[in-house]
C-alpha positions in Angstrom: 106.2 89.0 70.8 106.0 92.3 72.9 103.7 92.8 76.1 102.2 96.1 76.5 101.7 96.7 80.3 99.4 99.5 79.5 95.9 99.7 80.6 94.4 102.0 78.2 90.8 101.1 76.9 90.6 99.9 73.4 93.4 98.1 71.2 96.8 99.6 69.9 96.6 102.0 67.4 99.2 103.7 64.7 99.9 107.5 65.5 100.9 109.4 62.6 101.9 112.7 64.0 105.4 113.3 63.3 106.3 115.6 66.0 105.2 113.7 69.1 108.2 112.2 70.9 106.2 109.1 72.2 103.9 106.6 70.6 106.1 105.6 67.5 106.6 102.1 68.8 103.7 100.7 66.5 105.1 102.7 63.7 108.3 100.8 63.9 106.6 97.5 64.0 104.5 98.4 61.0 107.4 99.5 59.1 109.6 96.4 59.8 107.1 93.6 59.8 104.9 91.6 57.1 102.1 91.4 59.6 101.3 92.3 62.9 98.4 92.2 65.7 97.5 92.4 69.1 95.4 90.5 71.7 94.8 90.9 75.6 97.2 89.3 77.8 94.5 87.5 79.5 95.4 88.6 83.2 94.3 92.3 82.9 97.9 93.4 82.7 97.7 94.7 79.2 98.0 93.4 75.6 100.4 91.2 73.7 101.5 92.6 70.3 102.9 90.3 68.0 104.8 90.9 64.7 106.0 88.6 61.5 109.3 89.5 60.4 110.5 88.8 56.9 113.8 87.1 57.1 116.2 86.4 53.7 118.3 83.4 54.7 121.2 84.7 52.5 121.6 87.4 55.1 121.9 84.9 57.9 125.8 83.8 57.9 126.2 80.0 58.2 122.6 79.1 57.2 121.4 76.8 54.7 117.6 76.7 55.8 115.1 79.7 55.0 114.0 81.5 58.0 
């Protein structure tokens, strides 16, 4: 999980502008994950963003178990 310490109103949102030099974090999370979401951190310090990353056991040397 990644904790966002920002205090902006509303939930996180994807920004699709390719010219911006900031705001690309969720685009990376969206591209790399099979699912993601967010919820309030609970102590007014921001939000928690979670992601499920796909994993192939064949890519992990020395592993016989699926991820």
